[in-house]
C-alpha positions as CSV (number, residue, x, y, z in Angstrom):
1,X,94.7,105.9,92.1
2,X,93.3,105.7,95.5
3,X,90.5,108.6,96.1
4,X,92.0,112.3,96.7
5,X,89.7,112.0,100.2
6,X,90.9,109.1,101.0
7,X,94.3,109.8,100.8
8,X,94.1,112.8,102.9
9,X,92.1,111.5,105.6
10,X,94.7,108.1,105.8
11,X,97.9,109.8,105.3
12,X,97.2,112.7,107.0
13,X,96.5,110.5,110.2
14,X,99.9,108.8,110.3
15,X,102.1,111.4,109.1
16,X,105.6,109.9,108.5
17,X,104.6,106.3,107.9
18,X,102.2,108.0,104.8
19,X,104.2,105.9,102.8
20,X,102.8,102.5,103.7
21,X,99.7,101.4,102.1
22,X,96.4,101.2,104.5
23,X,93.4,99.0,102.6
24,X,90.5,100.1,104.9
25,X,88.0,98.2,102.3
26,X,87.4,95.8,99.7
27,X,89.2,96.3,96.1
28,X,90.9,99.4,98.2
29,X,89.3,102.3,97.2
30,X,86.0,104.3,97.3
31,X,85.9,103.7,93.6
32,X,86.5,99.9,93.8
33,X,89.0,99.5,91.3
34,X,90.9,96.6,92.6
35,X,94.2,98.1,92.5
36,X,96.7,99.3,94.6
37,X,98.9,101.9,93.1
38,X,101.4,102.6,95.8
39,X,103.2,99.2,95.9
40,X,107.1,99.6,95.1
41,X,108.3,96.6,96.5
42,X,106.8,94.0,94.6
43,X,107.8,94.0,91.4
44,X,108.0,91.9,88.6
45,X,111.9,91.5,88.7
46,X,111.4,90.1,92.2
47,X,108.3,88.0,91.7
48,X,109.0,84.3,90.7
49,X,109.8,81.4,92.1
50,X,113.3,81.8,93.2
51,X,112.9,84.9,94.8
52,X,109.0,84.7,96.2
53,X,107.4,83.0,98.0
54,X,105.4,82.2,101.6
55,X,106.4,83.9,104.4
56,X,103.7,82.9,107.1
57,X,100.1,82.3,107.5
58,X,97.5,83.9,110.3
59,X,95.3,80.8,111.9
60,X,91.9,81.7,112.5
61,X,88.9,79.5,113.9
62,X,86.8,78.8,110.5
63,X,86.5,79.4,106.4
64,X,87.2,83.2,105.6
65,X,85.4,84.7,102.9
66,X,85.5,88.2,103.7
67,X,88.8,90.0,102.2
68,X,91.3,91.1,105.0
69,X,92.2,94.3,105.4
70,X,95.3,96.5,106.5
71,X,95.7,99.6,108.5
72,X,99.1,100.7,109.1
73,X,100.8,101.8,112.6
74,X,97.5,101.0,115.4
75,X,98.1,100.9,118.9
76,X,97.1,98.2,120.7
77,X,98.2,97.2,124.5
78,X,100.5,100.0,124.0
79,X,102.7,98.9,121.4
80,X,102.4,100.1,117.5
81,X,102.0,97.6,115.0
82,X,100.7,97.7,111.2
83,X,97.2,95.3,111.7
84,X,96.1,92.8,109.3
85,X,92.0,92.5,110.2
86,X,90.5,89.1,109.6
87,X,86.9,88.5,109.5
88,X,85.9,84.6,110.1
89,X,82.7,82.8,108.9
90,X,82.5,81.7,112.7
91,X,81.6,85.3,113.7
92,X,85.1,86.7,114.5
93,X,87.3,89.4,113.9
94,X,90.6,89.0,114.5
95,X,93.7,91.6,114.6
96,X,97.0,90.4,113.6
97,X,100.4,91.9,113.3
98,X,100.8,92.1,109.3
99,X,104.3,91.7,109.2
100,X,106.2,89.9,111.9
101,X,105.8,86.1,110.8
102,X,107.1,85.2,114.7
103,X,103.8,86.9,115.8
104,X,101.4,84.1,115.2
105,X,98.7,85.0,118.3
106,X,96.2,87.1,117.8
107,X,96.5,91.0,119.2
108,X,93.3,90.4,119.9
109,X,90.1,88.8,118.3
110,X,86.3,88.8,119.1
111,X,83.5,86.7,118.5
112,X,80.0,87.7,118.0
113,X,78.0,85.7,118.4
114,X,76.4,82.3,117.4
115,X,76.9,81.8,113.5
116,X,74.0,80.2,111.7
117,X,74.7,76.8,109.9
118,X,76.3,77.2,106.5
119,X,75.3,75.2,103.1
120,X,76.2,74.1,99.7
121,X,76.4,77.5,98.4
122,X,78.1,79.3,101.6
123,X,79.2,76.4,103.8
124,X,81.2,74.6,104.2
125,X,79.9,74.5,107.9
126,X,79.2,77.9,109.5
127,X,77.3,80.9,108.0
128,X,79.0,84.0,109.8
129,X,80.6,87.0,108.6
130,X,80.2,86.6,104.8
131,X,81.0,90.3,103.5
132,X,84.1,92.7,103.6
133,X,84.2,95.0,106.7
134,X,84.9,98.8,106.2
135,X,87.7,100.1,108.7
136,X,87.1,104.0,109.2
137,X,90.7,104.6,110.5
138,X,89.8,108.6,112.0
139,X,87.8,107.0,114.6
140,X,89.3,103.7,114.5
141,X,86.0,101.7,114.3
142,X,85.8,98.3,112.4
143,X,82.0,98.0,111.0
144,X,80.7,94.3,110.2
145,X,78.0,92.0,109.5
146,X,77.3,88.9,110.9
147,X,74.7,86.4,110.7
148,X,73.6,84.4,114.1
149,X,71.5,81.9,114.9
150,X,69.5,82.3,117.9
151,X,66.9,79.8,118.8
152,X,65.3,79.0,115.5
153,X,66.0,81.9,114.1
154,X,68.9,83.5,111.5
155,X,69.4,87.1,112.0
156,X,72.1,89.7,110.4
157,X,73.6,92.0,113.0
158,X,75.4,95.2,112.2
159,X,78.5,95.7,115.2
160,X,81.1,98.7,115.4
161,X,84.4,97.5,116.8
162,X,87.3,100.1,118.3
163,X,90.3,98.5,116.1
164,X,92.4,98.5,119.0
165,X,90.7,96.1,121.5
166,X,88.0,95.2,119.8
167,X,85.1,96.5,122.1
168,X,82.0,97.4,120.6
169,X,81.5,101.1,120.2
170,X,78.0,103.1,118.6
171,X,75.5,101.7,120.6
172,X,76.5,98.0,118.9
173,X,75.5,95.4,118.0
174,X,72.3,96.2,116.5
175,X,69.2,93.4,114.9
176,X,68.7,94.3,111.2
177,X,65.3,94.2,109.9
178,X,63.4,94.8,106.5
179,X,60.2,96.3,105.8
180,X,58.7,94.8,103.5
181,X,55.9,96.3,101.5
182,X,52.6,95.3,103.0
183,X,54.4,92.6,105.3
184,X,55.4,93.4,109.0
185,X,59.2,94.2,109.1
186,X,61.3,91.1,109.2
187,X,64.4,89.9,111.0
188,X,64.4,86.4,110.5
189,X,66.1,85.8,107.2
190,X,67.2,82.4,107.0
191,X,69.5,81.8,103.8
192,X,69.8,86.1,103.7
193,X,73.3,86.8,102.4
194,X,74.8,90.6,103.3
195,X,77.9,89.4,101.0
196,X,78.6,92.7,99.3
197,X,81.5,94.7,100.8
198,X,80.5,97.4,103.9
199,X,80.6,101.2,102.9
200,X,81.1,104.3,105.5
201,X,81.3,107.3,104.3
202,X,80.4,110.5,105.8
203,X,79.4,109.6,109.3
204,X,77.2,107.5,107.3
205,X,77.3,103.2,106.8
206,X,75.8,101.4,103.9
207,X,74.8,97.8,103.7
208,X,73.5,95.7,101.1
209,X,71.6,92.4,100.7
210,X,70.2,89.6,98.9
211,X,68.0,86.9,99.2
212,X,66.0,88.5,102.1
213,X,62.6,86.4,101.7
214,X,59.1,87.6,103.6
215,X,57.7,84.0,103.7
216,X,60.3,81.4,105.0
217,X,58.8,78.7,103.4
218,X,59.4,80.5,99.8
219,X,63.2,80.2,99.4
220,X,62.9,80.0,95.8
221,X,61.0,83.1,94.1
222,X,61.4,85.6,96.6
223,X,65.1,86.4,97.5
224,X,64.4,90.3,96.8
225,X,67.2,92.8,97.7
226,X,68.3,95.9,99.7
227,X,69.9,98.7,100.8
228,X,70.0,100.7,104.5
229,X,71.5,103.2,105.5
230,X,72.5,104.0,108.6
231,X,74.1,106.7,111.5
232,X,77.6,105.2,111.5
233,X,78.4,106.8,115.3
234,X,74.7,105.7,116.4
235,X,73.7,102.3,114.7
236,X,70.0,102.4,116.1
237,X,69.0,105.3,114.4
238,X,68.7,103.8,110.4
239,X,67.8,106.3,108.6
240,X,66.7,105.1,104.9
241,X,66.1,102.0,103.3
242,X,65.8,100.7,99.4
243,X,63.9,97.4,98.4
244,X,64.9,96.9,95.0
245,X,61.3,94.4,93.8
246,X,58.7,96.4,96.4
247,X,56.0,94.7,94.5
248,X,58.2,92.5,92.5
249,X,60.3,89.0,93.1
250,X,64.1,88.8,93.3
251,X,66.8,91.5,92.5
252,X,69.3,90.7,95.3
253,X,72.3,93.1,95.7
254,X,75.4,90.5,96.2
255,X,77.8,91.5,94.0
256,X,80.2,88.7,94.3
257,X,81.5,90.5,97.9
258,X,82.7,93.4,95.8
259,X,81.7,96.6,98.1
260,X,79.7,99.7,97.2
261,X,81.3,102.5,95.3
262,X,80.9,105.9,96.4
263,X,81.8,109.1,94.4
264,X,83.3,112.2,95.3
265,X,79.9,113.6,96.3
266,X,79.3,111.1,98.3
267,X,76.3,109.6,95.9
268,X,76.7,105.7,95.7
269,X,75.9,102.5,93.0
270,X,74.9,99.0,93.3
271,X,74.0,96.1,90.9
272,X,70.8,94.1,90.9
273,X,70.3,90.6,90.5
274,X,67.7,89.2,87.5
275,X,64.0,90.5,89.3
276,X,60.8,92.2,88.2
277,X,61.8,95.5,86.8
278,X,58.9,98.0,85.7
279,X,60.9,101.2,86.2
280,X,58.9,102.8,88.6
281,X,59.2,101.0,91.9
282,X,61.2,97.9,90.7
283,X,64.7,97.4,89.7
284,X,66.0,93.8,89.1
285,X,68.2,93.7,86.3
286,X,69.7,97.3,86.8
287,X,72.6,99.3,88.1
288,X,71.5,101.6,90.2
289,X,72.5,105.5,91.6
290,X,71.2,106.6,94.7
291,X,71.7,110.2,96.8
292,X,73.7,109.9,100.4
293,X,72.3,109.3,103.6
294,X,68.5,109.3,102.1
295,X,68.7,107.0,99.1
296,X,66.8,108.7,97.4
297,X,67.0,107.0,93.5
298,X,68.7,109.8,90.7
299,X,69.2,107.5,88.2
300,X,69.7,103.9,86.7
301,X,70.9,102.0,83.6
302,X,68.8,98.7,82.7
303,X,69.7,96.1,79.8
304,X,67.4,95.7,76.7
305,X,67.2,92.0,78.0
306,X,66.3,92.2,81.4
307,X,63.4,89.8,81.3
308,X,66.0,87.0,79.9
309,X,68.7,87.7,82.4
310,X,65.8,87.5,85.0
311,X,64.5,84.4,83.8
312,X,67.5,82.8,83.3
313,X,69.5,84.2,86.1
314,X,71.9,85.6,84.4
315,X,72.7,88.1,86.9
316,X,74.4,91.7,86.4
317,X,75.0,91.7,90.2
318,X,77.5,88.7,89.7
319,X,79.9,91.7,89.2
320,X,79.4,94.6,90.7
321,X,80.2,98.4,89.6
322,X,83.2,100.1,89.7
323,X,83.8,103.4,89.0
324,X,86.5,104.7,86.5
325,X,88.9,107.7,88.6
326,X,89.4,111.2,86.9
327,X,86.3,111.0,85.0
328,X,82.2,110.8,85.4
329,X,82.0,107.2,83.5
330,X,81.5,103.6,85.2
331,X,81.5,100.1,84.8
332,X,79.6,97.2,85.4
333,X,79.0,93.4,84.2
334,X,77.3,90.1,85.3
335,X,77.1,86.6,84.4
336,X,76.9,86.7,80.9
337,X,80.5,88.2,80.7
338,X,79.2,91.2,79.2
339,X,80.5,95.3,79.9
340,X,78.4,98.0,80.2
341,X,80.2,101.1,80.1
342,X,78.1,103.9,81.6
343,X,78.2,107.6,81.9
344,X,77.1,107.7,85.3
345,X,75.7,111.8,85.1
346,X,72.8,110.0,82.9
347,X,73.7,106.8,83.3
348,X,70.3,106.2,79.9
349,X,67.4,103.9,82.1
350,X,66.1,101.3,80.1
351,X,68.2,100.2,77.1
352,X,66.8,100.8,73.6
353,X,63.8,103.1,75.0
354,X,65.0,105.5,77.4
355,X,69.3,106.0,76.6
356,X,72.4,103.7,75.4
357,X,74.9,102.8,77.1
358,X,78.4,104.4,75.8
359,X,79.5,100.8,75.6
360,X,78.4,97.7,75.2
361,X,80.5,94.3,75.1
362,X,81.1,91.0,75.4
363,X,84.6,90.4,77.9
364,X,84.9,87.2,78.6
365,X,82.9,83.7,76.9
366,X,82.4,82.2,81.2
367,X,79.2,80.5,80.4
368,X,77.7,82.7,78.0
369,X,73.7,83.3,77.6
370,X,72.9,80.4,80.9
371,X,73.1,80.5,84.1
372,X,76.1,78.5,86.3
373,X,76.7,80.6,88.6
374,X,79.7,82.1,87.6
375,X,81.0,86.0,88.5
376,X,83.1,88.6,86.8
377,X,85.5,89.5,88.5
378,X,87.6,92.8,87.2
379,X,90.2,95.1,88.1
380,X,91.1,98.5,86.8
381,X,94.1,100.4,86.9
382,X,94.2,103.8,86.4
383,X,97.8,104.9,84.2
384,X,98.9,108.7,82.9
385,X,97.2,108.6,79.4
386,X,95.2,105.5,79.8
387,X,94.1,102.7,81.7
388,X,93.4,98.8,81.7
389,X,90.8,96.2,82.7
390,X,91.3,92.8,83.9
391,X,88.2,90.7,83.6
392,X,88.2,86.8,84.7
393,X,85.2,85.2,84.8
394,X,84.6,81.5,85.5
395,X,85.6,79.0,83.4
396,X,87.5,81.0,81.1
397,X,91.0,82.6,81.1
398,X,92.5,86.5,81.9
399,X,91.5,89.3,79.7
400,X,93.0,92.3,79.1
401,X,91.4,95.3,77.6
402,X,93.1,99.0,77.3
403,X,90.7,102.2,77.9
404,X,91.8,105.7,76.1
405,X,89.9,108.2,75.1
406,X,86.5,107.3,77.1
407,X,86.0,103.9,75.7
408,X,87.7,100.6,75.5
409,X,89.1,99.0,72.8
410,X,87.0,95.8,72.5
411,X,89.7,93.4,71.4
412,X,91.9,92.4,74.3
413,X,95.2,93.7,74.6
414,X,96.6,89.9,76.0
415,X,94.7,87.1,77.1
416,X,96.4,84.6,79.2
417,X,96.5,80.8,79.0
418,X,96.1,80.1,82.2
419,X,92.2,78.6,82.2
420,X,90.6,77.6,85.8
421,X,87.5,76.0,87.1
422,X,87.1,79.1,89.2
423,X,89.1,82.2,90.1
424,X,88.5,84.9,92.9
425,X,89.0,87.4,90.4
426,X,92.1,89.8,89.6
427,X,93.7,92.2,92.0
428,X,96.7,94.4,90.4
429,X,99.7,96.0,92.3
430,X,101.7,99.1,90.4
431,X,104.1,101.8,91.4
432,X,101.5,104.1,90.5
433,X,101.2,104.2,86.3
434,X,104.8,102.8,86.0
435,X,104.1,100.4,83.1
436,X,106.9,98.1,84.0
437,X,106.2,97.7,87.7
438,X,102.7,96.1,87.1
439,X,101.5,93.0,88.4
440,X,98.0,91.1,87.8
441,X,97.0,88.8,91.1
442,X,94.6,85.9,91.0
443,X,93.6,82.8,93.1
444,X,92.2,79.8,91.1
445,X,91.3,76.1,91.2
446,X,90.6,73.3,89.3
447,X,87.3,72.5,91.1
448,X,84.2,73.7,89.1
449,X,82.0,73.2,92.1
450,X,80.1,76.0,94.1
451,X,80.5,74.5,97.3
452,X,82.9,72.4,99.2
453,X,86.6,72.2,100.1
454,X,88.9,72.7,96.8
455,X,92.5,73.5,96.5
456,X,93.9,76.6,95.3
457,X,96.6,78.0,93.3
458,X,98.0,81.9,94.0
459,X,99.3,83.2,90.3
460,X,101.2,86.9,89.2
461,X,101.3,87.9,85.8
462,X,103.0,90.6,83.8
463,X,100.5,93.7,84.2
464,X,101.7,95.0,80.1
465,X,101.8,91.4,79.0
466,X,99.5,88.8,81.3
467,X,100.3,85.8,78.8
468,X,103.5,85.7,81.2
469,X,102.8,84.4,84.4
470,X,105.0,85.7,86.7
471,X,104.4,82.9,89.3
472,X,102.4,80.3,90.8
473,X,101.8,78.7,94.2
474,X,102.3,75.3,93.0
475,X,105.5,75.6,91.5
476,X,106.9,74.6,95.0
477,X,103.8,73.1,96.7
478,X,106.4,71.6,99.6
479,X,107.3,75.5,100.2
480,X,104.3,78.1,99.1
481,X,101.0,75.9,99.3
482,X,97.6,77.5,99.4
483,X,95.5,75.4,100.9
484,X,91.9,75.5,99.9
485,X,90.3,77.8,97.6
486,X,87.7,80.9,98.6
487,X,86.0,82.3,96.0
488,X,84.5,85.7,95.2
489,X,88.2,86.6,97.0
490,X,90.7,88.1,95.3
491,X,94.2,88.2,97.2
492,X,95.0,91.3,98.7
493,X,98.5,93.7,98.3
494,X,99.9,95.8,100.6
495,X,103.3,96.9,101.5
496,X,105.3,94.2,100.1
497,X,103.1,91.2,100.9
498,X,100.5,89.1,99.2
499,X,97.4,88.1,101.5
500,X,95.2,85.5,101.0
501,X,92.2,84.3,102.6
502,X,91.4,80.6,102.6
503,X,88.7,78.2,103.7
504,X,91.4,76.4,105.4
505,X,91.3,78.7,108.3
506,X,94.1,80.8,107.5
507,X,95.1,84.0,105.7
508,X,98.4,83.1,103.9
509,X,100.3,85.8,103.6
510,X,103.8,85.8,100.4
511,X,106.1,88.0,99.6
512,X,109.8,88.9,99.0
513,X,112.1,85.3,100.1
514,X,115.5,87.8,99.5
515,X,115.9,90.7,101.8
516,X,116.1,93.7,99.6
517,X,119.1,95.9,99.4
518,X,118.1,99.5,100.2
519,X,121.6,101.2,100.5
520,X,120.6,103.6,97.8
521,X,117.4,104.7,99.8
522,X,119.3,105.0,102.9
523,X,122.1,107.2,104.9
524,X,124.6,105.5,106.1
525,X,127.3,107.0,108.9
526,X,130.2,104.4,110.7
527,X,132.2,105.5,113.1
528,X,135.8,105.1,112.8
529,X,137.5,102.1,114.1
530,X,140.2,102.6,117.5
531,X,141.9,99.5,117.7
532,X,142.0,96.3,116.6
533,X,139.1,94.9,118.3
534,X,136.5,97.8,118.3
535,X,132.6,98.9,118.7
536,X,131.7,100.1,115.6
537,X,128.5,102.6,116.0
538,X,126.5,102.1,112.6
539,X,123.9,105.1,111.9
540,X,121.2,104.4,109.4
541,X,118.4,107.0,108.4
542,X,115.8,106.5,105.5
543,X,116.4,109.3,102.9
544,X,113.3,107.5,100.3
545,X,109.7,108.7,100.5
546,X,108.6,105.4,101.5
547,X,108.5,103.8,104.9
548,X,111.2,100.8,104.5
549,X,109.9,97.4,105.9
550,X,111.9,95.0,108.5
551,X,113.5,93.0,109.5
552,X,117.0,95.1,108.9
553,X,119.9,93.5,108.0
554,X,124.3,95.0,107.4
555,X,126.4,93.3,105.6
556,X,130.3,94.1,106.2
557,X,131.8,93.9,102.7
558,X,135.7,95.1,103.4
559,X,136.5,93.0,105.9
560,X,139.9,91.0,105.1
561,X,140.2,87.1,105.3
562,X,140.9,87.2,109.2
563,X,138.6,89.6,109.9
564,X,134.6,89.2,111.4
565,X,131.7,90.7,113.3
566,X,130.6,89.4,116.5
567,X,127.3,87.7,115.4
568,X,127.6,87.4,112.0
569,X,125.6,84.5,110.5
570,X,127.1,84.3,107.2
571,X,124.5,84.2,104.3
572,X,121.0,84.7,105.7
573,X,119.5,85.8,102.2
574,X,119.7,85.3,98.6
575,X,120.3,88.9,98.3
576,X,123.5,89.1,100.4
577,X,126.8,87.7,98.1
578,X,128.8,84.8,99.4
579,X,131.1,85.7,102.1
580,X,129.7,88.9,102.8
581,X,129.2,88.7,107.1
582,X,125.5,89.2,107.4
583,X,124.2,91.2,111.1
584,X,120.4,91.3,112.0
585,X,119.8,94.4,113.8
586,X,118.1,93.9,117.0
587,X,117.4,97.5,118.0
588,X,116.1,98.5,114.2
589,X,112.5,99.1,114.2
590,X,109.7,96.6,112.5
591,X,109.4,100.0,109.8
592,X,111.4,102.7,109.0
593,X,109.7,106.3,108.4
594,X,110.8,108.2,106.0
595,X,113.7,110.5,107.6
596,X,113.5,108.4,110.4
597,X,116.7,106.5,111.4
598,X,118.2,104.2,114.3
599,X,122.1,103.0,115.3
600,X,123.6,99.6,116.6
601,X,126.8,98.6,117.4
602,X,128.9,96.0,115.4
603,X,131.7,94.7,117.2
604,X,134.2,94.0,114.6
605,X,137.3,92.0,114.9
606,X,140.9,92.8,113.3
607,X,139.7,95.5,111.2
608,X,142.6,97.9,110.8
609,X,142.1,101.0,112.7
610,X,140.2,104.1,111.4
611,X,139.1,102.1,108.7
612,X,135.4,102.8,108.2
613,X,133.2,99.5,107.2
614,X,131.9,99.6,104.1
615,X,128.5,98.0,104.9
616,X,124.8,97.5,102.7
617,X,121.8,97.7,104.2
618,X,119.0,94.6,103.6
619,X,115.5,95.0,104.5
620,X,112.8,92.6,104.6
621,X,111.7,88.9,105.2
622,X,115.1,86.9,104.0
623,X,114.9,83.4,104.0
624,X,116.7,82.7,107.1
625,X,113.5,84.5,108.9
626,X,110.9,82.2,107.7
């Protein structure tokens, strides 16, 4: 579940809207589990081609590699909205309404600088914002890193933007520089990567980098890794720098876009790509633990075959690091398809010489012991007495592994039958530990090419049995087509919707096509009719612990053959039985918080005097509102 500190900060801030999910970072939480465990709207019962599909899109100016972020109840231009934040490869950040299909224009947008040229790996057209930003909700600040072209140089800049209007703050922007050991500080970073999702915690911003080359003429062999920490309230102040291979080569930190995890003490963890390792100053092919702020190296784990991994370009950084909630354990894995389960209080250092991981097992076939530029996508579901790990590799199928008593069962609990050329990695949604609620989401493409454009498919699987595919967007292409696939980009699930970034210059948003009957979650009061044609006041109060999403409709069930309601549309939702008049409530809020209420008036014709209406309350986007 979300880290306790995140819950306290994010949910305490918004009070009555606490039931709405906040997604301020990649993979949802500080542990980077890839799991939203507060999803009560989407359920295996309503995620199917008949009742689930594309709701709307949010169009932008370029391809999207960064994951969308969602913050509820943000005041922009005097209006409170749930906001979807999108960062593009043209270095533009957008704030959109996250819920209303009709709100197609951005609430604000800001282009931060001219993007650098793209290439066959990073393009296809421009290389701008590649990593997922981090939003510090209490201060209302979005942190992001841009790649910009200025003259003949390619530079990286860090930005802090006010989420209410996109204006810069905290001495933003700042040019990023890289002090190589024995060399001058470098700012021209053509080919450099800032792909790892950002982290801000306890007033410190952390940024990780790959492919930083001290000699621009040598773009192949150096490609070094850095982590830098900054004062989050004054970006002029760089606090510390870690270089992965100061007297060696490579060791970039890219993690297939996965964010930097952090434990409850503020320590951070990263995984480096193949590079020189000596256990003294050089830490290629390693998983490392750092103290907060200072980036003092506290511990590490390095596989015994690190030299082979380096020479074969089999990155352990290709899967990133996940901390297992409510434990002292973590796991990491990379291109080889091997998962390492590690005690983060005693990581083992060099495997076989200094210690051992708790487990090392082959979780997926992928490309095996050869480089084919794949990534090891994972998501982890914390349940009451156990957990479940979902692993999806390039050229392979989705696997599920049970976790109990501090160990993974290395025999898969289930294996799906869907094999793809590439996938964006899995994500999971569930209502806490309820096994019946779990859904595994992913985006696939048949293409095996690392660059270029290829169509993608959104897929959903039953989390307790991933052999059962609940939905895929190709089942009704005319209605649900996704667009072009973005690698390393799992779907983001929040508040009953699935947000998918694409290279088709859009975030595509999916959700239930039918209004949901929420009558059991509300209290309804109906004033009695006074005559044969009367205005009847209907008051609806949310008595549930969840914020209920609009728009709202009222279905009236007890009208006679000659009765009617002004403004009724008849059947506007596949959730409504035939023949029930349905009225869309224009006075209702977009989200009804727990304990909140609203009223509307129904103009009823030919209703017997003093007979209260029998009504049902429907919420969500029905087929008639797409």
